[in-house]
mmCIF file as Biopython writes it, N, C-alpha, C and O atoms, coordinates in Angstrom:
data_model
#
loop_
_atom_site.group_PDB
_atom_site.id
_atom_site.type_symbol
_atom_site.label_atom_id
_atom_site.label_alt_id
_atom_site.label_comp_id
_atom_site.label_asym_id
_atom_site.label_entity_id
_atom_site.label_seq_id
_atom_site.pdbx_PDB_ins_code
_atom_site.Cartn_x
_atom_site.Cartn_y
_atom_site.Cartn_z
_atom_site.occupancy
_atom_site.B_iso_or_equiv
_atom_site.auth_seq_id
_atom_site.auth_asym_id
_atom_site.pdbx_PDB_model_num
ATOM 1   N N  . MET A ? 1  ? 1.227  11.609 16.202 1.0 0.0 1  A 1 
ATOM 2   C CA . MET A ? 1  ? 2.549  11.717 16.910 1.0 0.0 1  A 1 
ATOM 3   C C  . MET A ? 1  ? 3.714  11.753 15.936 1.0 0.0 1  A 1 
ATOM 4   O O  . MET A ? 1  ? 3.703  11.094 14.896 1.0 0.0 1  A 1 
ATOM 5   N N  . LEU A ? 2  ? 4.610  12.456 16.261 1.0 0.0 2  A 1 
ATOM 6   C CA . LEU A ? 2  ? 5.977  12.414 15.348 1.0 0.0 2  A 1 
ATOM 7   C C  . LEU A ? 2  ? 6.957  12.125 16.186 1.0 0.0 2  A 1 
ATOM 8   O O  . LEU A ? 2  ? 7.031  12.720 17.261 1.0 0.0 2  A 1 
ATOM 9   N N  . VAL A ? 3  ? 7.858  11.172 15.827 1.0 0.0 3  A 1 
ATOM 10  C CA . VAL A ? 3  ? 9.143  10.756 16.549 1.0 0.0 3  A 1 
ATOM 11  C C  . VAL A ? 3  ? 10.373 11.314 15.661 1.0 0.0 3  A 1 
ATOM 12  O O  . VAL A ? 3  ? 10.639 10.829 14.561 1.0 0.0 3  A 1 
ATOM 13  N N  . LEU A ? 4  ? 11.006 12.245 16.168 1.0 0.0 4  A 1 
ATOM 14  C CA . LEU A ? 4  ? 12.230 12.853 15.422 1.0 0.0 4  A 1 
ATOM 15  C C  . LEU A ? 4  ? 13.442 12.041 15.534 1.0 0.0 4  A 1 
ATOM 16  O O  . LEU A ? 4  ? 13.764 11.612 16.643 1.0 0.0 4  A 1 
ATOM 17  N N  . GLY A ? 5  ? 14.181 11.775 14.448 1.0 0.0 5  A 1 
ATOM 18  C CA . GLY A ? 5  ? 15.411 11.158 14.713 1.0 0.0 5  A 1 
ATOM 19  C C  . GLY A ? 5  ? 15.249 9.699  15.193 1.0 0.0 5  A 1 
ATOM 20  O O  . GLY A ? 5  ? 15.974 9.242  16.077 1.0 0.0 5  A 1 
ATOM 21  N N  . CYS A ? 6  ? 14.336 9.023  14.623 1.0 0.0 6  A 1 
ATOM 22  C CA . CYS A ? 6  ? 14.082 7.586  15.232 1.0 0.0 6  A 1 
ATOM 23  C C  . CYS A ? 6  ? 15.135 6.657  15.217 1.0 0.0 6  A 1 
ATOM 24  O O  . CYS A ? 6  ? 15.215 5.815  16.112 1.0 0.0 6  A 1 
ATOM 25  N N  . GLY A ? 7  ? 16.054 6.719  14.188 1.0 0.0 7  A 1 
ATOM 26  C CA . GLY A ? 7  ? 17.061 5.688  13.999 1.0 0.0 7  A 1 
ATOM 27  C C  . GLY A ? 7  ? 16.475 4.332  14.038 1.0 0.0 7  A 1 
ATOM 28  O O  . GLY A ? 7  ? 15.428 4.130  13.422 1.0 0.0 7  A 1 
ATOM 29  N N  . ASN A ? 8  ? 17.040 3.396  14.693 1.0 0.0 8  A 1 
ATOM 30  C CA . ASN A ? 8  ? 16.502 2.063  14.737 1.0 0.0 8  A 1 
ATOM 31  C C  . ASN A ? 8  ? 15.965 1.698  16.225 1.0 0.0 8  A 1 
ATOM 32  O O  . ASN A ? 8  ? 15.888 0.536  16.624 1.0 0.0 8  A 1 
ATOM 33  N N  . SER A ? 9  ? 15.654 2.675  16.890 1.0 0.0 9  A 1 
ATOM 34  C CA . SER A ? 9  ? 14.904 2.658  18.132 1.0 0.0 9  A 1 
ATOM 35  C C  . SER A ? 9  ? 13.731 1.860  18.078 1.0 0.0 9  A 1 
ATOM 36  O O  . SER A ? 9  ? 13.125 1.719  17.015 1.0 0.0 9  A 1 
ATOM 37  N N  . THR A ? 10 ? 13.330 1.285  19.218 1.0 0.0 10 A 1 
ATOM 38  C CA . THR A ? 10 ? 11.968 0.560  19.316 1.0 0.0 10 A 1 
ATOM 39  C C  . THR A ? 10 ? 10.845 1.536  19.871 1.0 0.0 10 A 1 
ATOM 40  O O  . THR A ? 10 ? 9.694  1.157  20.085 1.0 0.0 10 A 1 
ATOM 41  N N  . LEU A ? 11 ? 11.259 2.716  20.063 1.0 0.0 11 A 1 
ATOM 42  C CA . LEU A ? 11 ? 10.285 3.654  20.681 1.0 0.0 11 A 1 
ATOM 43  C C  . LEU A ? 11 ? 8.915  3.625  19.960 1.0 0.0 11 A 1 
ATOM 44  O O  . LEU A ? 11 ? 7.873  3.509  20.606 1.0 0.0 11 A 1 
ATOM 45  N N  . SER A ? 12 ? 8.929  3.726  18.696 1.0 0.0 12 A 1 
ATOM 46  C CA . SER A ? 12 ? 7.647  3.855  17.923 1.0 0.0 12 A 1 
ATOM 47  C C  . SER A ? 12 ? 6.930  2.736  18.090 1.0 0.0 12 A 1 
ATOM 48  O O  . SER A ? 12 ? 5.722  2.846  18.301 1.0 0.0 12 A 1 
ATOM 49  N N  . TYR A ? 13 ? 7.493  1.553  18.032 1.0 0.0 13 A 1 
ATOM 50  C CA . TYR A ? 13 ? 6.822  0.135  18.108 1.0 0.0 13 A 1 
ATOM 51  C C  . TYR A ? 13 ? 6.258  0.209  19.434 1.0 0.0 13 A 1 
ATOM 52  O O  . TYR A ? 13 ? 5.056  -0.011 19.579 1.0 0.0 13 A 1 
ATOM 53  N N  . GLU A ? 14 ? 7.020  0.505  20.452 1.0 0.0 14 A 1 
ATOM 54  C CA . GLU A ? 14 ? 6.548  0.496  21.893 1.0 0.0 14 A 1 
ATOM 55  C C  . GLU A ? 14 ? 5.363  1.463  22.199 1.0 0.0 14 A 1 
ATOM 56  O O  . GLU A ? 14 ? 4.411  1.073  22.874 1.0 0.0 14 A 1 
ATOM 57  N N  . LEU A ? 15 ? 5.427  2.709  21.703 1.0 0.0 15 A 1 
ATOM 58  C CA . LEU A ? 15 ? 4.227  3.438  21.763 1.0 0.0 15 A 1 
ATOM 59  C C  . LEU A ? 15 ? 2.985  2.856  20.976 1.0 0.0 15 A 1 
ATOM 60  O O  . LEU A ? 15 ? 1.855  3.137  21.375 1.0 0.0 15 A 1 
ATOM 61  N N  . SER A ? 16 ? 3.166  2.069  19.888 1.0 0.0 16 A 1 
ATOM 62  C CA . SER A ? 16 ? 2.207  1.520  19.280 1.0 0.0 16 A 1 
ATOM 63  C C  . SER A ? 16 ? 1.539  0.614  20.345 1.0 0.0 16 A 1 
ATOM 64  O O  . SER A ? 16 ? 0.340  0.666  20.618 1.0 0.0 16 A 1 
ATOM 65  N N  . GLN A ? 17 ? 2.424  -0.208 20.908 1.0 0.0 17 A 1 
ATOM 66  C CA . GLN A ? 17 ? 1.757  -1.297 21.883 1.0 0.0 17 A 1 
ATOM 67  C C  . GLN A ? 17 ? 1.194  -0.716 23.098 1.0 0.0 17 A 1 
ATOM 68  O O  . GLN A ? 17 ? 0.538  -1.424 23.862 1.0 0.0 17 A 1 
ATOM 69  N N  . LEU A ? 18 ? 1.418  0.616  23.350 1.0 0.0 18 A 1 
ATOM 70  C CA . LEU A ? 18 ? 0.746  1.263  24.367 1.0 0.0 18 A 1 
ATOM 71  C C  . LEU A ? 18 ? -0.578 1.862  24.110 1.0 0.0 18 A 1 
ATOM 72  O O  . LEU A ? 18 ? -1.284 2.393  24.967 1.0 0.0 18 A 1 
ATOM 73  N N  . GLY A ? 19 ? -0.893 1.711  22.676 1.0 0.0 19 A 1 
ATOM 74  C CA . GLY A ? 19 ? -2.318 2.110  22.221 1.0 0.0 19 A 1 
ATOM 75  C C  . GLY A ? 19 ? -2.157 3.408  21.306 1.0 0.0 19 A 1 
ATOM 76  O O  . GLY A ? 19 ? -3.205 3.916  20.908 1.0 0.0 19 A 1 
ATOM 77  N N  . PHE A ? 20 ? -1.047 3.947  20.964 1.0 0.0 20 A 1 
ATOM 78  C CA . PHE A ? 20 ? -0.983 5.063  20.100 1.0 0.0 20 A 1 
ATOM 79  C C  . PHE A ? 20 ? -1.153 4.521  18.714 1.0 0.0 20 A 1 
ATOM 80  O O  . PHE A ? 20 ? -0.491 3.544  18.365 1.0 0.0 20 A 1 
ATOM 81  N N  . THR A ? 21 ? -2.038 5.123  17.874 1.0 0.0 21 A 1 
ATOM 82  C CA . THR A ? 21 ? -2.532 4.478  16.594 1.0 0.0 21 A 1 
ATOM 83  C C  . THR A ? 21 ? -2.049 5.243  15.371 1.0 0.0 21 A 1 
ATOM 84  O O  . THR A ? 21 ? -2.305 4.844  14.235 1.0 0.0 21 A 1 
ATOM 85  N N  . ASP A ? 22 ? -1.389 6.282  15.601 1.0 0.0 22 A 1 
ATOM 86  C CA . ASP A ? 22 ? -1.005 7.018  14.390 1.0 0.0 22 A 1 
ATOM 87  C C  . ASP A ? 22 ? 0.384  7.695  14.711 1.0 0.0 22 A 1 
ATOM 88  O O  . ASP A ? 22 ? 0.402  8.795  15.263 1.0 0.0 22 A 1 
ATOM 89  N N  . ILE A ? 23 ? 1.529  7.049  14.370 1.0 0.0 23 A 1 
ATOM 90  C CA . ILE A ? 23 ? 2.784  7.478  14.643 1.0 0.0 23 A 1 
ATOM 91  C C  . ILE A ? 23 ? 3.575  7.604  13.396 1.0 0.0 23 A 1 
ATOM 92  O O  . ILE A ? 23 ? 3.685  6.666  12.606 1.0 0.0 23 A 1 
ATOM 93  N N  . THR A ? 24 ? 4.101  8.709  13.228 1.0 0.0 24 A 1 
ATOM 94  C CA . THR A ? 24 ? 5.133  8.943  12.078 1.0 0.0 24 A 1 
ATOM 95  C C  . THR A ? 24 ? 6.551  9.079  12.692 1.0 0.0 24 A 1 
ATOM 96  O O  . THR A ? 24 ? 6.768  9.827  13.645 1.0 0.0 24 A 1 
ATOM 97  N N  . SER A ? 25 ? 7.485  8.334  12.112 1.0 0.0 25 A 1 
ATOM 98  C CA . SER A ? 25 ? 8.765  8.362  12.662 1.0 0.0 25 A 1 
ATOM 99  C C  . SER A ? 25 ? 9.667  8.836  11.569 1.0 0.0 25 A 1 
ATOM 100 O O  . SER A ? 25 ? 9.423  8.292  10.492 1.0 0.0 25 A 1 
ATOM 101 N N  . ILE A ? 26 ? 10.695 9.750  11.554 1.0 0.0 26 A 1 
ATOM 102 C CA . ILE A ? 26 ? 11.504 10.184 10.665 1.0 0.0 26 A 1 
ATOM 103 C C  . ILE A ? 26 ? 12.933 10.077 11.003 1.0 0.0 26 A 1 
ATOM 104 O O  . ILE A ? 26 ? 13.247 9.999  12.191 1.0 0.0 26 A 1 
ATOM 105 N N  . ASP A ? 27 ? 13.844 10.063 10.070 1.0 0.0 27 A 1 
ATOM 106 C CA . ASP A ? 27 ? 15.166 9.994  10.177 1.0 0.0 27 A 1 
ATOM 107 C C  . ASP A ? 27 ? 15.793 10.421 8.816  1.0 0.0 27 A 1 
ATOM 108 O O  . ASP A ? 27 ? 15.184 10.203 7.768  1.0 0.0 27 A 1 
ATOM 109 N N  . TYR A ? 28 ? 16.955 11.003 8.831  1.0 0.0 28 A 1 
ATOM 110 C CA . TYR A ? 28 ? 17.658 11.306 7.649  1.0 0.0 28 A 1 
ATOM 111 C C  . TYR A ? 28 ? 18.234 10.099 6.874  1.0 0.0 28 A 1 
ATOM 112 O O  . TYR A ? 28 ? 18.629 10.274 5.721  1.0 0.0 28 A 1 
ATOM 113 N N  . SER A ? 29 ? 18.290 9.057  7.372  1.0 0.0 29 A 1 
ATOM 114 C CA . SER A ? 29 ? 18.894 7.850  6.948  1.0 0.0 29 A 1 
ATOM 115 C C  . SER A ? 29 ? 18.087 7.073  6.031  1.0 0.0 29 A 1 
ATOM 116 O O  . SER A ? 29 ? 17.248 6.381  6.607  1.0 0.0 29 A 1 
ATOM 117 N N  . PRO A ? 30 ? 18.101 6.980  4.665  1.0 0.0 30 A 1 
ATOM 118 C CA . PRO A ? 30 ? 17.197 6.135  3.978  1.0 0.0 30 A 1 
ATOM 119 C C  . PRO A ? 30 ? 17.445 4.730  4.266  1.0 0.0 30 A 1 
ATOM 120 O O  . PRO A ? 30 ? 16.530 3.925  4.093  1.0 0.0 30 A 1 
ATOM 121 N N  . THR A ? 31 ? 18.645 4.326  4.711  1.0 0.0 31 A 1 
ATOM 122 C CA . THR A ? 31 ? 18.831 2.927  5.112  1.0 0.0 31 A 1 
ATOM 123 C C  . THR A ? 31 ? 18.103 2.608  6.268  1.0 0.0 31 A 1 
ATOM 124 O O  . THR A ? 31 ? 17.445 1.570  6.210  1.0 0.0 31 A 1 
ATOM 125 N N  . VAL A ? 32 ? 18.069 3.254  7.291  1.0 0.0 32 A 1 
ATOM 126 C CA . VAL A ? 32 ? 17.386 3.130  8.599  1.0 0.0 32 A 1 
ATOM 127 C C  . VAL A ? 32 ? 15.858 3.051  8.328  1.0 0.0 32 A 1 
ATOM 128 O O  . VAL A ? 32 ? 15.149 2.152  8.780  1.0 0.0 32 A 1 
ATOM 129 N N  . ILE A ? 33 ? 15.414 4.072  7.549  1.0 0.0 33 A 1 
ATOM 130 C CA . ILE A ? 33 ? 13.938 4.123  7.421  1.0 0.0 33 A 1 
ATOM 131 C C  . ILE A ? 33 ? 13.479 2.879  6.572  1.0 0.0 33 A 1 
ATOM 132 O O  . ILE A ? 33 ? 12.405 2.344  6.845  1.0 0.0 33 A 1 
ATOM 133 N N  . GLU A ? 34 ? 14.236 2.427  5.592  1.0 0.0 34 A 1 
ATOM 134 C CA . GLU A ? 34 ? 13.902 1.180  4.762  1.0 0.0 34 A 1 
ATOM 135 C C  . GLU A ? 34 ? 13.839 0.035  5.613  1.0 0.0 34 A 1 
ATOM 136 O O  . GLU A ? 34 ? 12.953 -0.798 5.421  1.0 0.0 34 A 1 
ATOM 137 N N  . ARG A ? 35 ? 14.670 -0.105 6.529  1.0 0.0 35 A 1 
ATOM 138 C CA . ARG A ? 35 ? 14.803 -1.279 7.537  1.0 0.0 35 A 1 
ATOM 139 C C  . ARG A ? 35 ? 13.713 -1.332 8.313  1.0 0.0 35 A 1 
ATOM 140 O O  . ARG A ? 35 ? 13.125 -2.407 8.432  1.0 0.0 35 A 1 
ATOM 141 N N  . MET A ? 36 ? 13.221 -0.081 9.028  1.0 0.0 36 A 1 
ATOM 142 C CA . MET A ? 36 ? 12.289 0.069  9.993  1.0 0.0 36 A 1 
ATOM 143 C C  . MET A ? 36 ? 10.869 -0.208 9.244  1.0 0.0 36 A 1 
ATOM 144 O O  . MET A ? 36 ? 9.935  -0.715 9.865  1.0 0.0 36 A 1 
ATOM 145 N N  . LYS A ? 37 ? 10.773 0.119  8.015  1.0 0.0 37 A 1 
ATOM 146 C CA . LYS A ? 37 ? 9.537  -0.148 7.140  1.0 0.0 37 A 1 
ATOM 147 C C  . LYS A ? 37 ? 9.231  -1.619 7.100  1.0 0.0 37 A 1 
ATOM 148 O O  . LYS A ? 37 ? 8.121  -2.108 7.309  1.0 0.0 37 A 1 
ATOM 149 N N  . VAL A ? 38 ? 10.352 -2.282 6.806  1.0 0.0 38 A 1 
ATOM 150 C CA . VAL A ? 38 ? 10.304 -3.757 6.555  1.0 0.0 38 A 1 
ATOM 151 C C  . VAL A ? 38 ? 10.003 -4.575 7.975  1.0 0.0 38 A 1 
ATOM 152 O O  . VAL A ? 38 ? 9.232  -5.529 8.074  1.0 0.0 38 A 1 
ATOM 153 N N  . LYS A ? 39 ? 10.699 -4.054 8.930  1.0 0.0 39 A 1 
ATOM 154 C CA . LYS A ? 39 ? 10.681 -4.594 10.241 1.0 0.0 39 A 1 
ATOM 155 C C  . LYS A ? 39 ? 9.209  -4.591 10.890 1.0 0.0 39 A 1 
ATOM 156 O O  . LYS A ? 39 ? 8.719  -5.538 11.505 1.0 0.0 39 A 1 
ATOM 157 N N  . TYR A ? 40 ? 8.616  -3.390 10.649 1.0 0.0 40 A 1 
ATOM 158 C CA . TYR A ? 40 ? 7.347  -3.167 11.375 1.0 0.0 40 A 1 
ATOM 159 C C  . TYR A ? 40 ? 6.116  -3.135 10.242 1.0 0.0 40 A 1 
ATOM 160 O O  . TYR A ? 40 ? 5.045  -2.615 10.555 1.0 0.0 40 A 1 
ATOM 161 N N  . SER A ? 41 ? 6.296  -3.658 9.034  1.0 0.0 41 A 1 
ATOM 162 C CA . SER A ? 41 ? 5.476  -3.660 7.950  1.0 0.0 41 A 1 
ATOM 163 C C  . SER A ? 41 ? 3.977  -4.104 8.317  1.0 0.0 41 A 1 
ATOM 164 O O  . SER A ? 41 ? 3.000  -3.751 7.657  1.0 0.0 41 A 1 
ATOM 165 N N  . THR A ? 42 ? 3.921  -4.942 9.477  1.0 0.0 42 A 1 
ATOM 166 C CA . THR A ? 42 ? 2.582  -5.532 9.684  1.0 0.0 42 A 1 
ATOM 167 C C  . THR A ? 42 ? 1.798  -4.553 10.755 1.0 0.0 42 A 1 
ATOM 168 O O  . THR A ? 42 ? 0.731  -4.927 11.243 1.0 0.0 42 A 1 
ATOM 169 N N  . LEU A ? 43 ? 2.318  -3.417 11.059 1.0 0.0 43 A 1 
ATOM 170 C CA . LEU A ? 43 ? 1.817  -2.595 12.021 1.0 0.0 43 A 1 
ATOM 171 C C  . LEU A ? 43 ? 1.251  -1.228 11.137 1.0 0.0 43 A 1 
ATOM 172 O O  . LEU A ? 43 ? 1.956  -0.269 10.823 1.0 0.0 43 A 1 
ATOM 173 N N  . PRO A ? 44 ? -0.013 -1.375 10.862 1.0 0.0 44 A 1 
ATOM 174 C CA . PRO A ? 44 ? -0.430 -0.190 9.945  1.0 0.0 44 A 1 
ATOM 175 C C  . PRO A ? 44 ? -0.343 1.332  10.605 1.0 0.0 44 A 1 
ATOM 176 O O  . PRO A ? 44 ? -0.286 2.329  9.884  1.0 0.0 44 A 1 
ATOM 177 N N  . GLY A ? 45 ? -0.339 1.393  11.863 1.0 0.0 45 A 1 
ATOM 178 C CA . GLY A ? 45 ? -0.376 2.688  12.448 1.0 0.0 45 A 1 
ATOM 179 C C  . GLY A ? 45 ? 0.897  3.395  12.547 1.0 0.0 45 A 1 
ATOM 180 O O  . GLY A ? 45 ? 0.985  4.550  12.963 1.0 0.0 45 A 1 
ATOM 181 N N  . LEU A ? 46 ? 2.125  2.508  12.061 1.0 0.0 46 A 1 
ATOM 182 C CA . LEU A ? 46 ? 3.376  3.298  12.005 1.0 0.0 46 A 1 
ATOM 183 C C  . LEU A ? 46 ? 3.744  3.580  10.680 1.0 0.0 46 A 1 
ATOM 184 O O  . LEU A ? 46 ? 3.718  2.733  9.787  1.0 0.0 46 A 1 
ATOM 185 N N  . ASN A ? 47 ? 4.129  4.893  10.511 1.0 0.0 47 A 1 
ATOM 186 C CA . ASN A ? 47 ? 4.476  5.484  9.337  1.0 0.0 47 A 1 
ATOM 187 C C  . ASN A ? 47 ? 6.042  5.756  9.250  1.0 0.0 47 A 1 
ATOM 188 O O  . ASN A ? 47 ? 6.503  6.027  10.359 1.0 0.0 47 A 1 
ATOM 189 N N  . TRP A ? 48 ? 6.870  5.755  8.345  1.0 0.0 48 A 1 
ATOM 190 C CA . TRP A ? 48 ? 8.191  5.977  8.383  1.0 0.0 48 A 1 
ATOM 191 C C  . TRP A ? 48 ? 8.411  6.742  7.082  1.0 0.0 48 A 1 
ATOM 192 O O  . TRP A ? 48 ? 7.812  6.498  6.035  1.0 0.0 48 A 1 
ATOM 193 N N  . ALA A ? 49 ? 9.492  7.858  7.281  1.0 0.0 49 A 1 
ATOM 194 C CA . ALA A ? 49 ? 9.686  8.706  6.233  1.0 0.0 49 A 1 
ATOM 195 C C  . ALA A ? 49 ? 11.030 9.181  6.353  1.0 0.0 49 A 1 
ATOM 196 O O  . ALA A ? 49 ? 11.389 9.403  7.510  1.0 0.0 49 A 1 
ATOM 197 N N  . VAL A ? 50 ? 11.982 9.422  5.313  1.0 0.0 50 A 1 
ATOM 198 C CA . VAL A ? 50 ? 13.190 9.967  5.223  1.0 0.0 50 A 1 
ATOM 199 C C  . VAL A ? 50 ? 13.107 11.478 5.270  1.0 0.0 50 A 1 
ATOM 200 O O  . VAL A ? 50 ? 12.821 12.091 4.241  1.0 0.0 50 A 1 
ATOM 201 N N  . VAL A ? 51 ? 13.343 12.113 6.409  1.0 0.0 51 A 1 
ATOM 202 C CA . VAL A ? 51 ? 13.140 13.570 6.415  1.0 0.0 51 A 1 
ATOM 203 C C  . VAL A ? 51 ? 14.290 14.030 7.225  1.0 0.0 51 A 1 
ATOM 204 O O  . VAL A ? 51 ? 14.724 13.328 8.138  1.0 0.0 51 A 1 
ATOM 205 N N  . ASP A ? 52 ? 14.834 15.254 6.909  1.0 0.0 52 A 1 
ATOM 206 C CA . ASP A ? 52 ? 15.742 15.973 7.764  1.0 0.0 52 A 1 
ATOM 207 C C  . ASP A ? 52 ? 14.995 16.914 8.635  1.0 0.0 52 A 1 
ATOM 208 O O  . ASP A ? 52 ? 14.308 17.833 8.189  1.0 0.0 52 A 1 
ATOM 209 N N  . MET A ? 53 ? 15.159 16.647 9.910  1.0 0.0 53 A 1 
ATOM 210 C CA . MET A ? 53 ? 14.165 17.468 10.872 1.0 0.0 53 A 1 
ATOM 211 C C  . MET A ? 53 ? 14.448 18.979 10.735 1.0 0.0 53 A 1 
ATOM 212 O O  . MET A ? 53 ? 13.627 19.740 11.246 1.0 0.0 53 A 1 
ATOM 213 N N  . ARG A ? 54 ? 15.478 19.477 10.126 1.0 0.0 54 A 1 
ATOM 214 C CA . ARG A ? 54 ? 15.609 20.766 9.911  1.0 0.0 54 A 1 
ATOM 215 C C  . ARG A ? 54 ? 14.934 21.443 8.751  1.0 0.0 54 A 1 
ATOM 216 O O  . ARG A ? 54 ? 14.998 22.658 8.562  1.0 0.0 54 A 1 
ATOM 217 N N  . ASN A ? 55 ? 14.265 20.572 7.962  1.0 0.0 55 A 1 
ATOM 218 C CA . ASN A ? 55 ? 13.452 21.021 6.924  1.0 0.0 55 A 1 
ATOM 219 C C  . ASN A ? 55 ? 12.075 20.086 6.953  1.0 0.0 55 A 1 
ATOM 220 O O  . ASN A ? 55 ? 12.002 18.990 6.397  1.0 0.0 55 A 1 
ATOM 221 N N  . MET A ? 56 ? 11.105 20.653 7.626  1.0 0.0 56 A 1 
ATOM 222 C CA . MET A ? 56 ? 9.923  19.794 7.793  1.0 0.0 56 A 1 
ATOM 223 C C  . MET A ? 56 ? 8.853  20.162 6.891  1.0 0.0 56 A 1 
ATOM 224 O O  . MET A ? 56 ? 7.676  19.986 7.206  1.0 0.0 56 A 1 
ATOM 225 N N  . SER A ? 57 ? 9.222  20.694 5.720  1.0 0.0 57 A 1 
ATOM 226 C CA . SER A ? 57 ? 8.167  21.292 4.771  1.0 0.0 57 A 1 
ATOM 227 C C  . SER A ? 57 ? 7.340  20.091 4.216  1.0 0.0 57 A 1 
ATOM 228 O O  . SER A ? 57 ? 6.314  20.312 3.573  1.0 0.0 57 A 1 
ATOM 229 N N  . LEU A ? 58 ? 7.745  18.912 4.442  1.0 0.0 58 A 1 
ATOM 230 C CA . LEU A ? 58 ? 6.849  17.789 3.979  1.0 0.0 58 A 1 
ATOM 231 C C  . LEU A ? 58 ? 5.443  17.642 4.704  1.0 0.0 58 A 1 
ATOM 232 O O  . LEU A ? 58 ? 4.478  17.030 4.247  1.0 0.0 58 A 1 
ATOM 233 N N  . PHE A ? 59 ? 5.505  18.327 5.940  1.0 0.0 59 A 1 
ATOM 234 C CA . PHE A ? 59 ? 4.402  18.150 6.798  1.0 0.0 59 A 1 
ATOM 235 C C  . PHE A ? 59 ? 3.699  19.568 6.921  1.0 0.0 59 A 1 
ATOM 236 O O  . PHE A ? 59 ? 4.450  20.509 7.176  1.0 0.0 59 A 1 
ATOM 237 N N  . PRO A ? 60 ? 2.381  19.826 6.773  1.0 0.0 60 A 1 
ATOM 238 C CA . PRO A ? 60 ? 1.792  21.083 6.837  1.0 0.0 60 A 1 
ATOM 239 C C  . PRO A ? 60 ? 1.855  21.340 8.437  1.0 0.0 60 A 1 
ATOM 240 O O  . PRO A ? 60 ? 2.014  20.437 9.258  1.0 0.0 60 A 1 
ATOM 241 N N  . ASP A ? 61 ? 1.719  22.592 8.722  1.0 0.0 61 A 1 
ATOM 242 C CA . ASP A ? 61 ? 1.730  23.114 10.162 1.0 0.0 61 A 1 
ATOM 243 C C  . ASP A ? 61 ? 0.515  22.497 10.720 1.0 0.0 61 A 1 
ATOM 244 O O  . ASP A ? 61 ? -0.550 22.345 10.121 1.0 0.0 61 A 1 
ATOM 245 N N  . GLN A ? 62 ? 0.841  22.092 12.166 1.0 0.0 62 A 1 
ATOM 246 C CA . GLN A ? 62 ? -0.171 21.549 13.130 1.0 0.0 62 A 1 
ATOM 247 C C  . GLN A ? 62 ? -0.535 20.080 12.601 1.0 0.0 62 A 1 
ATOM 248 O O  . GLN A ? 62 ? -1.630 19.583 12.863 1.0 0.0 62 A 1 
ATOM 249 N N  . SER A ? 63 ? 0.319  19.488 11.937 1.0 0.0 63 A 1 
ATOM 250 C CA . SER A ? 63 ? 0.066  18.079 11.546 1.0 0.0 63 A 1 
ATOM 251 C C  . SER A ? 63 ? 0.162  17.036 12.608 1.0 0.0 63 A 1 
ATOM 252 O O  . SER A ? 63 ? -0.292 15.903 12.447 1.0 0.0 63 A 1 
ATOM 253 N N  . PHE A ? 64 ? 0.796  17.458 13.761 1.0 0.0 64 A 1 
ATOM 254 C CA . PHE A ? 64 ? 1.023  16.394 14.806 1.0 0.0 64 A 1 
ATOM 255 C C  . PHE A ? 64 ? 0.606  17.048 16.238 1.0 0.0 64 A 1 
ATOM 256 O O  . PHE A ? 64 ? 0.909  18.197 16.558 1.0 0.0 64 A 1 
ATOM 257 N N  . GLU A ? 65 ? -0.164 16.109 17.084 1.0 0.0 65 A 1 
ATOM 258 C CA . GLU A ? 65 ? -0.450 16.586 18.442 1.0 0.0 65 A 1 
ATOM 259 C C  . GLU A ? 65 ? 0.869  16.632 19.416 1.0 0.0 65 A 1 
ATOM 260 O O  . GLU A ? 65 ? 1.121  17.502 20.249 1.0 0.0 65 A 1 
ATOM 261 N N  . PHE A ? 66 ? 1.580  15.566 19.123 1.0 0.0 66 A 1 
ATOM 262 C CA . PHE A ? 66 ? 2.883  15.390 19.926 1.0 0.0 66 A 1 
ATOM 263 C C  . PHE A ? 66 ? 4.085  15.258 19.154 1.0 0.0 66 A 1 
ATOM 264 O O  . PHE A ? 66 ? 4.106  14.646 18.086 1.0 0.0 66 A 1 
ATOM 265 N N  . ILE A ? 67 ? 5.089  15.815 19.665 1.0 0.0 67 A 1 
ATOM 266 C CA . ILE A ? 67 ? 6.517  15.438 18.872 1.0 0.0 67 A 1 
ATOM 267 C C  . ILE A ? 67 ? 7.554  15.047 19.919 1.0 0.0 67 A 1 
ATOM 268 O O  . ILE A ? 67 ? 7.758  15.688 20.950 1.0 0.0 67 A 1 
ATOM 269 N N  . LEU A ? 68 ? 8.158  13.986 19.574 1.0 0.0 68 A 1 
ATOM 270 C CA . LEU A ? 68 ? 9.245  13.567 20.589 1.0 0.0 68 A 1 
ATOM 271 C C  . LEU A ? 68 ? 10.491 13.637 19.969 1.0 0.0 68 A 1 
ATOM 272 O O  . LEU A ? 68 ? 11.509 13.344 20.596 1.0 0.0 68 A 1 
#
């Protein structure tokens, strides 16, 4: 699952608590992503990346089943 523009939202955490096990959350703000990495560092299924959603070349095509 990919969460676009996650900011400091708890959505990714809440999805993990519902049983989703592989969630990648992206935002263009390095500060926000670093804070989220620290805040949720104990949850291995949550992945964080600094990415501008207008340039998704970091991820190969069909990398995600769901995009929010």
